[in-house]
C-alpha positions in Angstrom: -19.2 -28.7 -78.4 -19.4 -26.0 -80.8 -16.5 -24.5 -82.9 -16.6 -22.0 -85.3 -16.0 -21.9 -88.9 -15.3 -18.6 -91.2 -13.3 -17.0 -93.8 -13.1 -13.1 -92.8 -11.1 -10.4 -94.7 -8.7 -8.2 -92.5 -11.5 -5.8 -91.9 -13.6 -8.3 -90.7 -16.4 -8.6 -93.7 -17.8 -11.7 -94.7 -20.2 -11.4 -97.2 -22.0 -9.3 -99.1 -25.8 -9.9 -101.0 -25.8 -13.1 -98.9 -22.8 -14.2 -100.6 -19.1 -14.9 -100.1 -17.1 -12.1 -102.0 -14.2 -14.0 -102.5 -13.5 -17.4 -104.2 -10.4 -19.4 -102.6 -11.2 -23.2 -103.5 -8.1 -24.7 -101.1 -10.2 -22.9 -98.5 -13.4 -24.5 -99.6 -11.4 -27.8 -99.8 -10.7 -27.3 -95.9 -14.4 -26.4 -94.7 -15.0 -29.2 -96.9 -13.0 -31.4 -94.8 -13.2 -30.0 -91.4 -17.3 -30.1 -91.6 -18.2 -33.6 -93.7 -19.5 -36.4 -91.2 -20.5 -33.2 -88.5 -23.6 -31.1 -87.8 -23.5 -27.6 -89.1 -25.3 -25.1 -87.5 -26.8 -21.9 -89.3 -29.1 -19.2 -89.9 -31.8 -19.4 -92.7 -29.6 -17.0 -95.2 -26.8 -19.3 -94.7 -28.8 -22.0 -95.6 -30.3 -20.1 -98.6 -26.8 -19.5 -99.6 -25.7 -22.5 -100.3 -28.2 -23.3 -102.5 -28.3 -26.8 -101.7 -27.5 -29.2 -98.8 -24.2 -30.3 -98.4 -23.5 -34.3 -98.1 -22.1 -36.1 -95.5 -23.5 -33.4 -93.1 -26.9 -32.9 -90.4 -27.6 -29.3 -91.2 -29.3 -27.8 -88.4 -31.1 -24.2 -89.6 -31.5 -21.6 -86.5 -34.6 -20.0 -87.8 -37.9 -18.5 -85.9 -39.7 -19.1 -88.7 -42.3 -22.1 -87.8 -43.1 -22.4 -91.4 -39.6 -22.6 -93.1 -40.1 -26.4 -94.2 -37.2 -28.3 -95.9 -38.2 -31.8 -96.9 -34.5 -33.4 -96.2 -33.5 -36.1 -93.7 -30.2 -34.3 -93.0 -31.9 -30.7 -92.3 -33.7 -30.0 -89.2 -34.9 -26.5 -88.4 -34.7 -25.3 -84.7 -36.9 -22.2 -84.0 -34.9 -21.6 -80.6 -31.3 -21.0 -79.0 -32.1 -23.5 -76.3 -32.9 -26.2 -78.8 -29.3 -25.8 -79.6 -28.1 -27.8 -76.2 -27.4 -31.1 -77.1 -25.2 -29.7 -79.6 -23.1 -27.3 -77.0 -22.9 -30.1 -74.4 -21.9 -32.8 -76.9 -18.9 -34.5 -76.8 -18.6 -34.6 -80.3 -17.1 -31.4 -82.7 -20.4 -29.2 -84.4 -19.7 -26.4 -86.4 -21.1 -23.0 -86.6 -21.1 -22.1 -90.2 -23.0 -18.7 -89.9 -24.1 -16.2 -90.7 -23.4 -13.2 -88.6 -26.2 -13.0 -86.4 -25.4 -16.9 -85.9 -21.3 -16.1 -84.9 -22.6 -13.5 -82.5 -25.2 -15.4 -81.2 -23.1 -18.9 -80.8 -19.2 -17.4 -80.4 -20.2 -17.3 -76.5 -21.1 -21.2 -76.4 -18.1 -22.2 -78.8 -14.6 -23.8 -77.7 -12.9 -23.6 -80.6 -12.7 -21.4 -84.0 -11.1 -22.2 -87.6 -10.7 -19.1 -89.1 -9.1 -18.2 -92.7 -7.9 -14.6 -92.2 -7.7 -12.9 -95.5 -5.0 -10.6 -96.0 -7.2 -7.9 -97.4 -9.7 -5.8 -96.6 -13.3 -5.9 -98.7 -16.5 -4.2 -99.4 -19.4 -5.9 -97.9 -22.5 -6.0 -95.7 -22.2 -8.7 -93.2 -19.6 -8.8 -90.9 -17.6 -11.3 -88.3 -18.0 -9.8 -84.9 -14.6 -8.9 -83.0 -12.4 -11.5 -81.2 -12.3 -10.6 -77.5 -8.5 -12.0 -77.4 -8.5 -11.8 -73.6 -10.9 -14.8 -74.3 -9.1 -16.9 -76.7 -5.6 -18.1 -77.8 -4.1 -19.0 -81.0 -3.1 -22.6 -80.8 -2.1 -22.7 -85.1 -1.4 -20.6 -88.2 -0.8 -21.9 -91.2 -0.6 -20.2 -94.6 -2.7 -20.7 -97.3 -1.9 -21.7 -100.9 -1.6 -18.5 -103.0 -1.6 -19.4 -106.7 -3.5 -18.5 -109.8 -6.5 -20.3 -108.8 -6.1 -18.7 -105.5 -5.3 -15.1 -105.4 -5.4 -14.1 -101.8 -2.6 -13.9 -99.4 -4.4 -15.7 -96.1 -3.9 -17.9 -93.0 -5.7 -20.8 -91.6 -5.8 -19.7 -87.5 -6.7 -22.0 -85.3 -8.3 -20.5 -81.6 -9.1 -22.0 -78.7 -11.1 -20.8 -75.9 -9.2 -20.1 -72.5 -10.8 -22.4 -69.8 
């Protein structure tokens, strides 16, 4: 099964110049906790923005560049969405982690979304697609920790697809 994980601003902005705009350590801890031990699926730009292979996760990079060659046993480059079929049908949870093109392309195949909703608008050049609430229901909301290290009001919101 595919799940999607993202942090997004109130105005749906998710990044600028291939980087996150905000720094929320508690959200990064949550991302690590949810994705460790699972497959993470991303586009080329998202992989490049990570700066490294994340430990204890199998990385799938969906990229139409057949020349992209990453020499790491935890990284697999796939050239076509049809090659993700086994991850979509898998009973295990596999996470779509970005970027905007991957979210838009793969959201129709996702059963669950873990969204950190930051209660502030940001300027950026990458947006998360609109959520059609006819397709999704909110199953949990949890207020995130706000302190000197986590300076924004935010909530962890989990959505599941209506069957």
